[in-house]
KOLRO-957676 format. One record per residue (C-alpha): residue in one letter; x, y, z; residue number from 1. Coordinates in Angstrom, 2 decimals. Layout:
% residues N
@residuo->A east->X north->Y up->Z num->NUM
...
This chain:
% residues 402
@residuo->X east->-8.66 north->19.41 up->4.67 num->1
@residuo->X east->-5.72 north->20.98 up->3.33 num->2
@residuo->X east->-6.38 north->23.31 up->0.06 num->3
@residuo->X east->-3.52 north->21.81 up->-2.48 num->4
@residuo->X east->-2.58 north->22.91 up->-5.65 num->5
@residuo->X east->-1.36 north->20.02 up->-7.61 num->6
@residuo->X east->0.34 north->20.38 up->-11.01 num->7
@residuo->X east->0.24 north->16.92 up->-12.90 num->8
@residuo->X east->0.63 north->17.55 up->-16.51 num->9
@residuo->X east->-1.46 north->14.40 up->-18.63 num->10
@residuo->X east->-3.54 north->13.17 up->-15.64 num->11
@residuo->X east->-5.64 north->10.02 up->-17.01 num->12
@residuo->X east->-6.93 north->7.00 up->-15.35 num->13
@residuo->X east->-7.11 north->4.90 up->-18.74 num->14
@residuo->X east->-3.42 north->5.69 up->-19.18 num->15
@residuo->X east->-0.43 north->4.31 up->-18.07 num->16
@residuo->X east->3.00 north->5.54 up->-16.48 num->17
@residuo->X east->2.62 north->8.99 up->-15.63 num->18
@residuo->X east->-0.96 north->9.71 up->-16.46 num->19
@residuo->X east->-1.97 north->6.96 up->-14.14 num->20
@residuo->X east->0.27 north->8.02 up->-11.46 num->21
@residuo->X east->-0.77 north->11.75 up->-11.89 num->22
@residuo->X east->-4.67 north->10.26 up->-11.70 num->23
@residuo->X east->-4.21 north->8.37 up->-8.60 num->24
@residuo->X east->-2.29 north->11.36 up->-6.79 num->25
@residuo->X east->-5.27 north->13.67 up->-8.03 num->26
@residuo->X east->-8.05 north->11.10 up->-7.01 num->27
@residuo->X east->-6.65 north->9.97 up->-3.62 num->28
@residuo->X east->-5.92 north->13.13 up->-2.22 num->29
@residuo->X east->-9.17 north->14.72 up->-3.44 num->30
@residuo->X east->-11.27 north->12.11 up->-0.84 num->31
@residuo->X east->-9.02 north->13.81 up->1.68 num->32
@residuo->X east->-8.18 north->17.43 up->1.17 num->33
@residuo->X east->-9.19 north->20.55 up->-1.58 num->34
@residuo->X east->-7.42 north->19.67 up->-4.76 num->35
@residuo->X east->-7.11 north->22.62 up->-7.25 num->36
@residuo->X east->-5.61 north->20.20 up->-10.29 num->37
@residuo->X east->-3.35 north->22.01 up->-13.36 num->38
@residuo->X east->-2.46 north->19.48 up->-15.96 num->39
@residuo->X east->-2.57 north->19.48 up->-19.75 num->40
@residuo->X east->-4.34 north->17.09 up->-22.05 num->41
@residuo->X east->-2.43 north->14.96 up->-24.80 num->42
@residuo->X east->-4.57 north->14.79 up->-28.26 num->43
@residuo->X east->-6.84 north->11.65 up->-28.28 num->44
@residuo->X east->-7.26 north->11.41 up->-24.53 num->45
@residuo->X east->-10.00 north->11.72 up->-22.25 num->46
@residuo->X east->-10.36 north->15.28 up->-20.36 num->47
@residuo->X east->-9.39 north->14.94 up->-16.78 num->48
@residuo->X east->-12.18 north->17.15 up->-15.67 num->49
@residuo->X east->-14.50 north->14.32 up->-16.95 num->50
@residuo->X east->-12.29 north->11.84 up->-14.33 num->51
@residuo->X east->-12.07 north->13.73 up->-11.28 num->52
@residuo->X east->-15.39 north->14.70 up->-10.70 num->53
@residuo->X east->-14.71 north->16.03 up->-7.15 num->54
@residuo->X east->-11.18 north->18.28 up->-8.21 num->55
@residuo->X east->-10.92 north->21.89 up->-9.56 num->56
@residuo->X east->-9.34 north->20.78 up->-12.56 num->57
@residuo->X east->-7.74 north->23.26 up->-14.92 num->58
@residuo->X east->-6.62 north->21.79 up->-18.42 num->59
@residuo->X east->-4.79 north->23.06 up->-21.80 num->60
@residuo->X east->-4.88 north->20.93 up->-24.43 num->61
@residuo->X east->-1.70 north->19.67 up->-26.03 num->62
@residuo->X east->-0.29 north->22.00 up->-28.48 num->63
@residuo->X east->-0.93 north->20.42 up->-32.46 num->64
@residuo->X east->2.52 north->22.09 up->-33.56 num->65
@residuo->X east->3.81 north->19.62 up->-31.75 num->66
@residuo->X east->5.20 north->16.73 up->-32.82 num->67
@residuo->X east->4.50 north->13.64 up->-31.08 num->68
@residuo->X east->6.32 north->10.16 up->-32.01 num->69
@residuo->X east->4.88 north->7.98 up->-28.45 num->70
@residuo->X east->8.00 north->7.11 up->-27.32 num->71
@residuo->X east->9.84 north->10.39 up->-27.68 num->72
@residuo->X east->7.14 north->12.49 up->-26.39 num->73
@residuo->X east->7.04 north->10.34 up->-23.37 num->74
@residuo->X east->10.84 north->10.69 up->-23.08 num->75
@residuo->X east->11.43 north->13.97 up->-23.45 num->76
@residuo->X east->7.99 north->15.62 up->-23.44 num->77
@residuo->X east->8.37 north->18.88 up->-26.01 num->78
@residuo->X east->5.18 north->20.49 up->-25.08 num->79
@residuo->X east->6.41 north->21.02 up->-21.44 num->80
@residuo->X east->7.62 north->24.71 up->-21.81 num->81
@residuo->X east->4.10 north->25.62 up->-23.12 num->82
@residuo->X east->2.52 north->23.92 up->-19.71 num->83
@residuo->X east->4.99 north->25.61 up->-17.45 num->84
@residuo->X east->4.43 north->28.77 up->-18.81 num->85
@residuo->X east->0.62 north->28.54 up->-18.87 num->86
@residuo->X east->0.84 north->27.41 up->-15.35 num->87
@residuo->X east->3.16 north->30.02 up->-14.27 num->88
@residuo->X east->0.04 north->32.61 up->-15.92 num->89
@residuo->X east->-2.47 north->30.99 up->-14.06 num->90
@residuo->X east->-0.78 north->30.75 up->-10.73 num->91
@residuo->X east->0.26 north->34.83 up->-10.73 num->92
@residuo->X east->-3.40 north->35.38 up->-11.57 num->93
@residuo->X east->-5.24 north->33.42 up->-8.73 num->94
@residuo->X east->-3.26 north->34.72 up->-6.44 num->95
@residuo->X east->-3.40 north->38.37 up->-7.54 num->96
@residuo->X east->-7.62 north->37.04 up->-7.05 num->97
@residuo->X east->-6.81 north->36.74 up->-3.94 num->98
@residuo->X east->-6.68 north->32.83 up->-4.04 num->99
@residuo->X east->-4.94 north->30.74 up->-1.22 num->100
@residuo->X east->-2.67 north->27.13 up->-0.77 num->101
@residuo->X east->-1.61 north->25.96 up->1.62 num->102
@residuo->X east->0.69 north->23.53 up->-0.06 num->103
@residuo->X east->1.96 north->22.77 up->-3.81 num->104
@residuo->X east->2.92 north->19.38 up->-4.95 num->105
@residuo->X east->3.61 north->18.31 up->-8.51 num->106
@residuo->X east->4.51 north->14.65 up->-8.44 num->107
@residuo->X east->4.86 north->14.21 up->-12.50 num->108
@residuo->X east->6.66 north->14.38 up->-14.61 num->109
@residuo->X east->9.07 north->11.62 up->-12.45 num->110
@residuo->X east->11.88 north->12.41 up->-14.67 num->111
@residuo->X east->14.36 north->15.36 up->-13.20 num->112
@residuo->X east->14.69 north->17.33 up->-16.06 num->113
@residuo->X east->11.34 north->19.71 up->-15.68 num->114
@residuo->X east->10.97 north->23.03 up->-13.34 num->115
@residuo->X east->7.93 north->23.72 up->-11.84 num->116
@residuo->X east->6.25 north->26.53 up->-12.13 num->117
@residuo->X east->5.17 north->26.35 up->-8.35 num->118
@residuo->X east->8.95 north->27.64 up->-7.74 num->119
@residuo->X east->7.95 north->30.90 up->-8.76 num->120
@residuo->X east->4.98 north->31.21 up->-6.49 num->121
@residuo->X east->5.77 north->31.70 up->-3.46 num->122
@residuo->X east->3.69 north->28.84 up->-2.32 num->123
@residuo->X east->5.35 north->26.35 up->0.06 num->124
@residuo->X east->5.43 north->22.89 up->-2.28 num->125
@residuo->X east->6.49 north->19.32 up->-2.63 num->126
@residuo->X east->8.69 north->18.13 up->-5.71 num->127
@residuo->X east->7.85 north->14.06 up->-6.10 num->128
@residuo->X east->8.45 north->11.31 up->-6.31 num->129
@residuo->X east->11.28 north->11.57 up->-8.70 num->130
@residuo->X east->13.53 north->9.62 up->-10.86 num->131
@residuo->X east->14.86 north->9.06 up->-13.60 num->132
@residuo->X east->18.60 north->9.73 up->-14.77 num->133
@residuo->X east->19.84 north->6.35 up->-14.07 num->134
@residuo->X east->22.79 north->5.34 up->-16.52 num->135
@residuo->X east->23.48 north->1.96 up->-17.65 num->136
@residuo->X east->26.35 north->-0.23 up->-15.78 num->137
@residuo->X east->29.69 north->0.16 up->-17.61 num->138
@residuo->X east->29.84 north->-3.26 up->-19.19 num->139
@residuo->X east->26.45 north->-3.79 up->-20.85 num->140
@residuo->X east->27.17 north->-0.75 up->-23.40 num->141
@residuo->X east->27.91 north->-2.64 up->-25.94 num->142
@residuo->X east->24.25 north->-4.41 up->-25.82 num->143
@residuo->X east->22.70 north->-1.45 up->-25.40 num->144
@residuo->X east->19.78 north->-1.13 up->-28.03 num->145
@residuo->X east->18.01 north->1.98 up->-26.96 num->146
@residuo->X east->17.16 north->4.53 up->-29.62 num->147
@residuo->X east->19.47 north->7.44 up->-29.70 num->148
@residuo->X east->17.47 north->9.72 up->-27.58 num->149
@residuo->X east->17.08 north->8.11 up->-25.09 num->150
@residuo->X east->21.14 north->8.93 up->-24.72 num->151
@residuo->X east->20.11 north->12.63 up->-23.85 num->152
@residuo->X east->19.40 north->11.71 up->-20.57 num->153
@residuo->X east->22.83 north->11.85 up->-20.27 num->154
@residuo->X east->22.37 north->15.37 up->-20.12 num->155
@residuo->X east->20.69 north->15.56 up->-17.24 num->156
@residuo->X east->23.47 north->16.15 up->-14.53 num->157
@residuo->X east->24.84 north->18.96 up->-16.56 num->158
@residuo->X east->21.40 north->20.39 up->-16.40 num->159
@residuo->X east->21.05 north->19.84 up->-12.74 num->160
@residuo->X east->23.94 north->21.66 up->-12.14 num->161
@residuo->X east->23.95 north->24.40 up->-14.78 num->162
@residuo->X east->20.08 north->25.56 up->-15.78 num->163
@residuo->X east->19.11 north->27.89 up->-12.87 num->164
@residuo->X east->15.73 north->27.57 up->-13.91 num->165
@residuo->X east->15.55 north->23.78 up->-12.89 num->166
@residuo->X east->18.16 north->24.27 up->-10.15 num->167
@residuo->X east->16.34 north->26.70 up->-8.21 num->168
@residuo->X east->13.05 north->24.40 up->-8.18 num->169
@residuo->X east->14.93 north->21.83 up->-6.51 num->170
@residuo->X east->16.66 north->24.09 up->-4.11 num->171
@residuo->X east->13.26 north->26.06 up->-2.95 num->172
@residuo->X east->11.13 north->22.90 up->-2.69 num->173
@residuo->X east->10.21 north->22.16 up->0.73 num->174
@residuo->X east->10.95 north->18.53 up->-0.11 num->175
@residuo->X east->11.94 north->16.61 up->-2.43 num->176
@residuo->X east->10.80 north->12.70 up->-2.79 num->177
@residuo->X east->12.69 north->10.74 up->-4.58 num->178
@residuo->X east->11.97 north->6.80 up->-5.50 num->179
@residuo->X east->14.84 north->5.63 up->-4.24 num->180
@residuo->X east->17.72 north->6.83 up->-2.50 num->181
@residuo->X east->20.19 north->6.90 up->-5.88 num->182
@residuo->X east->17.98 north->9.98 up->-6.21 num->183
@residuo->X east->19.91 north->11.47 up->-3.63 num->184
@residuo->X east->23.32 north->11.11 up->-4.82 num->185
@residuo->X east->22.35 north->12.41 up->-8.27 num->186
@residuo->X east->20.91 north->15.70 up->-6.17 num->187
@residuo->X east->24.34 north->15.73 up->-3.83 num->188
@residuo->X east->25.15 north->19.04 up->-4.69 num->189
@residuo->X east->22.02 north->20.58 up->-4.77 num->190
@residuo->X east->20.89 north->22.65 up->-1.73 num->191
@residuo->X east->17.63 north->20.47 up->-0.38 num->192
@residuo->X east->16.36 north->21.41 up->2.20 num->193
@residuo->X east->14.77 north->18.16 up->2.99 num->194
@residuo->X east->15.35 north->14.65 up->0.94 num->195
@residuo->X east->12.80 north->11.74 up->1.38 num->196
@residuo->X east->12.86 north->8.13 up->-0.13 num->197
@residuo->X east->9.18 north->7.31 up->-1.71 num->198
@residuo->X east->8.21 north->4.93 up->-4.59 num->199
@residuo->X east->6.25 north->7.03 up->-7.40 num->200
@residuo->X east->3.65 north->4.65 up->-7.66 num->201
@residuo->X east->1.43 north->1.95 up->-5.44 num->202
@residuo->X east->-0.68 north->-0.74 up->-5.18 num->203
@residuo->X east->-4.86 north->-0.15 up->-5.29 num->204
@residuo->X east->-5.03 north->-3.55 up->-3.24 num->205
@residuo->X east->-3.50 north->-6.82 up->-2.62 num->206
@residuo->X east->-4.57 north->-9.90 up->-3.22 num->207
@residuo->X east->-5.69 north->-12.49 up->-0.83 num->208
@residuo->X east->-2.47 north->-15.05 up->0.16 num->209
@residuo->X east->-2.32 north->-18.05 up->-2.28 num->210
@residuo->X east->-0.99 north->-21.25 up->-1.22 num->211
@residuo->X east->1.71 north->-22.31 up->-2.80 num->212
@residuo->X east->3.01 north->-25.04 up->-0.39 num->213
@residuo->X east->2.87 north->-27.89 up->-2.58 num->214
@residuo->X east->6.17 north->-28.49 up->-4.13 num->215
@residuo->X east->5.79 north->-27.17 up->-7.83 num->216
@residuo->X east->7.07 north->-29.38 up->-10.68 num->217
@residuo->X east->8.48 north->-27.23 up->-12.64 num->218
@residuo->X east->9.56 north->-24.10 up->-10.81 num->219
@residuo->X east->7.95 north->-21.42 up->-12.52 num->220
@residuo->X east->9.88 north->-18.08 up->-12.63 num->221
@residuo->X east->8.00 north->-15.15 up->-14.11 num->222
@residuo->X east->8.77 north->-12.13 up->-15.63 num->223
@residuo->X east->6.47 north->-8.92 up->-16.31 num->224
@residuo->X east->6.91 north->-6.53 up->-18.05 num->225
@residuo->X east->8.88 north->-4.39 up->-21.39 num->226
@residuo->X east->10.64 north->-6.88 up->-23.16 num->227
@residuo->X east->13.81 north->-4.38 up->-23.92 num->228
@residuo->X east->17.26 north->-4.69 up->-23.11 num->229
@residuo->X east->17.54 north->-2.64 up->-20.02 num->230
@residuo->X east->15.11 north->-5.06 up->-18.65 num->231
@residuo->X east->17.40 north->-7.59 up->-17.90 num->232
@residuo->X east->14.85 north->-10.37 up->-20.12 num->233
@residuo->X east->18.51 north->-11.50 up->-22.25 num->234
@residuo->X east->20.59 north->-12.22 up->-19.02 num->235
@residuo->X east->17.43 north->-14.47 up->-17.47 num->236
@residuo->X east->17.08 north->-16.14 up->-20.43 num->237
@residuo->X east->21.50 north->-16.50 up->-20.45 num->238
@residuo->X east->20.52 north->-17.50 up->-16.74 num->239
@residuo->X east->18.65 north->-20.50 up->-18.04 num->240
@residuo->X east->20.98 north->-22.01 up->-19.88 num->241
@residuo->X east->22.97 north->-22.59 up->-16.56 num->242
@residuo->X east->19.96 north->-24.39 up->-15.01 num->243
@residuo->X east->19.20 north->-27.31 up->-17.22 num->244
@residuo->X east->20.07 north->-29.53 up->-14.57 num->245
@residuo->X east->16.59 north->-28.30 up->-12.61 num->246
@residuo->X east->12.57 north->-28.45 up->-13.11 num->247
@residuo->X east->12.22 north->-24.91 up->-14.05 num->248
@residuo->X east->10.38 north->-22.97 up->-16.50 num->249
@residuo->X east->11.07 north->-18.74 up->-16.98 num->250
@residuo->X east->7.34 north->-17.49 up->-18.14 num->251
@residuo->X east->8.17 north->-14.06 up->-19.97 num->252
@residuo->X east->5.23 north->-11.43 up->-19.87 num->253
@residuo->X east->5.02 north->-8.71 up->-22.85 num->254
@residuo->X east->6.79 north->-7.37 up->-25.32 num->255
@residuo->X east->9.08 north->-5.07 up->-26.67 num->256
@residuo->X east->11.93 north->-4.34 up->-29.49 num->257
@residuo->X east->14.32 north->-7.34 up->-27.68 num->258
@residuo->X east->11.88 north->-9.94 up->-27.71 num->259
@residuo->X east->13.59 north->-11.30 up->-31.30 num->260
@residuo->X east->16.82 north->-11.43 up->-29.84 num->261
@residuo->X east->15.82 north->-12.98 up->-26.46 num->262
@residuo->X east->13.83 north->-15.47 up->-28.88 num->263
@residuo->X east->16.94 north->-16.08 up->-30.70 num->264
@residuo->X east->19.32 north->-16.46 up->-27.78 num->265
@residuo->X east->17.01 north->-18.86 up->-25.92 num->266
@residuo->X east->16.88 north->-21.09 up->-29.18 num->267
@residuo->X east->20.74 north->-21.09 up->-29.52 num->268
@residuo->X east->21.69 north->-21.93 up->-26.14 num->269
@residuo->X east->18.94 north->-24.74 up->-25.98 num->270
@residuo->X east->16.57 north->-23.66 up->-23.89 num->271
@residuo->X east->14.07 north->-22.73 up->-25.96 num->272
@residuo->X east->11.23 north->-25.46 up->-24.57 num->273
@residuo->X east->12.23 north->-23.56 up->-21.07 num->274
@residuo->X east->11.59 north->-20.24 up->-22.02 num->275
@residuo->X east->8.07 north->-19.38 up->-23.11 num->276
@residuo->X east->7.30 north->-15.82 up->-24.29 num->277
@residuo->X east->3.51 north->-14.86 up->-23.91 num->278
@residuo->X east->3.73 north->-11.65 up->-25.27 num->279
@residuo->X east->1.39 north->-8.29 up->-23.87 num->280
@residuo->X east->-1.84 north->-9.82 up->-22.16 num->281
@residuo->X east->-4.79 north->-8.53 up->-20.43 num->282
@residuo->X east->-4.61 north->-7.66 up->-17.25 num->283
@residuo->X east->-6.89 north->-10.73 up->-15.73 num->284
@residuo->X east->-4.59 north->-13.39 up->-17.36 num->285
@residuo->X east->-1.42 north->-10.92 up->-15.83 num->286
@residuo->X east->-2.79 north->-12.13 up->-12.78 num->287
@residuo->X east->-3.31 north->-15.29 up->-13.14 num->288
@residuo->X east->0.49 north->-15.56 up->-14.11 num->289
@residuo->X east->1.24 north->-14.32 up->-10.49 num->290
@residuo->X east->-0.96 north->-16.55 up->-9.23 num->291
@residuo->X east->0.69 north->-19.31 up->-11.05 num->292
@residuo->X east->4.49 north->-18.31 up->-10.42 num->293
@residuo->X east->6.96 north->-19.26 up->-7.99 num->294
@residuo->X east->9.48 north->-16.63 up->-8.15 num->295
@residuo->X east->9.50 north->-13.28 up->-9.72 num->296
@residuo->X east->12.73 north->-12.45 up->-11.76 num->297
@residuo->X east->13.34 north->-8.73 up->-12.54 num->298
@residuo->X east->17.08 north->-8.15 up->-13.37 num->299
@residuo->X east->15.99 north->-4.65 up->-14.88 num->300
@residuo->X east->19.66 north->-2.85 up->-14.28 num->301
@residuo->X east->18.52 north->0.46 up->-15.42 num->302
@residuo->X east->14.82 north->0.31 up->-13.74 num->303
@residuo->X east->14.43 north->4.14 up->-11.68 num->304
@residuo->X east->11.20 north->3.10 up->-10.31 num->305
@residuo->X east->8.05 north->0.75 up->-11.72 num->306
@residuo->X east->4.92 north->-1.09 up->-10.42 num->307
@residuo->X east->6.21 north->-4.56 up->-11.28 num->308
@residuo->X east->8.19 north->-5.70 up->-8.06 num->309
@residuo->X east->5.42 north->-3.89 up->-5.93 num->310
@residuo->X east->2.88 north->-6.26 up->-7.78 num->311
@residuo->X east->5.28 north->-9.08 up->-7.11 num->312
@residuo->X east->5.72 north->-8.19 up->-4.02 num->313
@residuo->X east->1.51 north->-8.25 up->-3.28 num->314
@residuo->X east->1.22 north->-11.39 up->-5.02 num->315
@residuo->X east->3.37 north->-13.18 up->-2.42 num->316
@residuo->X east->6.46 north->-13.87 up->-4.53 num->317
@residuo->X east->9.88 north->-14.34 up->-3.26 num->318
@residuo->X east->11.97 north->-11.70 up->-6.18 num->319
@residuo->X east->15.44 north->-11.82 up->-7.60 num->320
@residuo->X east->16.00 north->-8.18 up->-8.80 num->321
@residuo->X east->19.31 north->-6.04 up->-9.45 num->322
@residuo->X east->20.82 north->-4.53 up->-6.83 num->323
@residuo->X east->20.18 north->-1.03 up->-7.97 num->324
@residuo->X east->17.87 north->1.86 up->-9.08 num->325
@residuo->X east->14.01 north->1.56 up->-7.80 num->326
@residuo->X east->13.21 north->-2.20 up->-7.32 num->327
@residuo->X east->16.21 north->-2.63 up->-4.55 num->328
@residuo->X east->14.67 north->0.30 up->-2.86 num->329
@residuo->X east->11.23 north->-1.35 up->-3.25 num->330
@residuo->X east->12.54 north->-5.00 up->-1.79 num->331
@residuo->X east->14.13 north->-5.88 up->1.71 num->332
@residuo->X east->16.65 north->-8.38 up->1.94 num->333
@residuo->X east->13.93 north->-10.90 up->3.82 num->334
@residuo->X east->11.76 north->-11.15 up->0.44 num->335
@residuo->X east->14.26 north->-10.92 up->-1.91 num->336
@residuo->X east->17.61 north->-11.64 up->-3.81 num->337
@residuo->X east->19.59 north->-8.83 up->-4.96 num->338
@residuo->X east->22.00 north->-8.89 up->-7.27 num->339
@residuo->X east->24.71 north->-6.76 up->-8.79 num->340
@residuo->X east->24.81 north->-6.03 up->-12.46 num->341
@residuo->X east->28.66 north->-5.80 up->-13.51 num->342
@residuo->X east->28.73 north->-6.83 up->-17.40 num->343
@residuo->X east->26.24 north->-9.53 up->-19.34 num->344
@residuo->X east->28.22 north->-12.98 up->-18.21 num->345
@residuo->X east->28.56 north->-12.14 up->-14.76 num->346
@residuo->X east->24.90 north->-10.72 up->-14.26 num->347
@residuo->X east->23.79 north->-14.27 up->-16.13 num->348
@residuo->X east->25.73 north->-16.63 up->-13.89 num->349
@residuo->X east->24.53 north->-14.70 up->-10.47 num->350
@residuo->X east->20.86 north->-14.83 up->-11.50 num->351
@residuo->X east->21.15 north->-18.72 up->-11.85 num->352
@residuo->X east->22.84 north->-18.71 up->-8.80 num->353
@residuo->X east->19.73 north->-16.88 up->-7.21 num->354
@residuo->X east->17.72 north->-19.08 up->-8.94 num->355
@residuo->X east->19.04 north->-22.14 up->-8.44 num->356
@residuo->X east->18.91 north->-21.26 up->-4.12 num->357
@residuo->X east->15.41 north->-20.82 up->-4.48 num->358
@residuo->X east->14.76 north->-24.04 up->-6.46 num->359
@residuo->X east->16.83 north->-26.05 up->-4.13 num->360
@residuo->X east->15.34 north->-24.78 up->-1.03 num->361
@residuo->X east->11.11 north->-24.74 up->-1.18 num->362
@residuo->X east->11.19 north->-23.18 up->2.73 num->363
@residuo->X east->13.15 north->-20.46 up->1.96 num->364
@residuo->X east->11.05 north->-19.85 up->-0.88 num->365
@residuo->X east->7.96 north->-20.11 up->1.13 num->366
@residuo->X east->9.26 north->-17.71 up->3.78 num->367
@residuo->X east->10.63 north->-14.93 up->1.44 num->368
@residuo->X east->6.89 north->-15.08 up->-0.10 num->369
@residuo->X east->5.49 north->-14.60 up->3.22 num->370
@residuo->X east->7.93 north->-11.77 up->3.94 num->371
@residuo->X east->7.16 north->-10.62 up->0.94 num->372
@residuo->X east->3.33 north->-10.40 up->1.18 num->373
@residuo->X east->3.87 north->-8.69 up->4.54 num->374
@residuo->X east->5.97 north->-5.92 up->2.66 num->375
@residuo->X east->3.49 north->-5.25 up->0.00 num->376
@residuo->X east->0.95 north->-4.57 up->3.18 num->377
@residuo->X east->3.72 north->-2.22 up->5.04 num->378
@residuo->X east->4.51 north->0.26 up->2.62 num->379
@residuo->X east->3.15 north->-1.08 up->-0.77 num->380
@residuo->X east->-0.36 north->0.46 up->-0.94 num->381
@residuo->X east->-1.86 north->3.95 up->-2.44 num->382
@residuo->X east->-3.16 north->4.73 up->0.96 num->383
@residuo->X east->0.28 north->4.03 up->2.55 num->384
@residuo->X east->1.83 north->6.70 up->-0.15 num->385
@residuo->X east->-0.98 north->9.54 up->0.63 num->386
@residuo->X east->-0.36 north->9.06 up->4.41 num->387
@residuo->X east->3.33 north->9.10 up->4.02 num->388
@residuo->X east->2.66 north->12.46 up->1.66 num->389
@residuo->X east->0.32 north->14.24 up->4.42 num->390
@residuo->X east->3.18 north->13.89 up->6.81 num->391
@residuo->X east->5.86 north->15.03 up->4.59 num->392
@residuo->X east->3.39 north->18.41 up->3.98 num->393
@residuo->X east->3.38 north->18.32 up->7.80 num->394
@residuo->X east->6.98 north->18.61 up->7.61 num->395
@residuo->X east->7.31 north->21.26 up->4.66 num->396
@residuo->X east->4.71 north->23.55 up->6.74 num->397
@residuo->X east->5.84 north->23.05 up->10.60 num->398
@residuo->X east->2.36 north->22.22 up->11.67 num->399
@residuo->X east->-0.48 north->19.64 up->11.60 num->400
@residuo->X east->-2.31 north->19.70 up->8.00 num->401
@residuo->X east->-6.03 north->21.84 up->8.26 num->402
């Protein structure tokens, strides 16, 4: 049993995104090791102390003076310097009192713009899985609809080159885990000791197989996620305009500020009857959409990671995804069609070609669906993620874990 010092702000099993990911790492590592967690609690959220009874939790509340519009706070984390300072002090005092740890690990924040307090501790440590900092393809910039502060991601590369505290984090880490191969490219001018590709999230379980052998009419395409421009829903709707000769329906499950534009586009090109916007749905209903679907279409062209492709894999669905970022690393050619996003017209046409190939070839759909479920079982679960991280720990330490 290794003694692990885990740094993960905002751990909460009831939340989504990074808070949920942090909870998964803390709870699952604690089943196998002695975990001490340094975290902070968002205002109005449950304490990690109550959620992790088998873990030594050191928790600080979010400073009250920090402004916190939700999306702005999630993206830029203005409270992080305070959290970093408190962690540095706690680690210094703990080591001075004789505490020892085999290894440190900071799995969140996922974005590569936050220095780790572990970099100053002298404890061997791992960063990640990290991601983010993925830009918009040039051909899509004219349709960019994100808030202004999202553009601050463009500073990430400059900071990695110029910020000594941030750069030191990555140079001193025994291993950096990146959620896709593009992370290694982003960090190419940093002297990393070890780089490993590993998704930032995982599946809690894989559903039982679904029999999709009867040839459906219509073939149901499914998108699950936030309906924002970069997720590519608009491109999938455009693709439907090229498929009016086929019996195909697109179900869009999720909501977001690009939904109205997508609905208007569907009306303009005459596919409103074939594209159904369901909005945000409860988890049990989302699972039913996966069960009824035939193909998962996820053309997000600026997706650093995300759980949606792994969910679709677990339900045995063939996928159509953008050939960049996290989804491209999550899938294999045996279970997915990868489409390169260059500009909106080209992308929509390529998505339509990929859909057509699957709609007109039921045997190929079924074969890719079986390969998708196999991939989920092989690489997609949290159990596999934790075991892979244990191997990274052992490589960093140069010896088997206690």
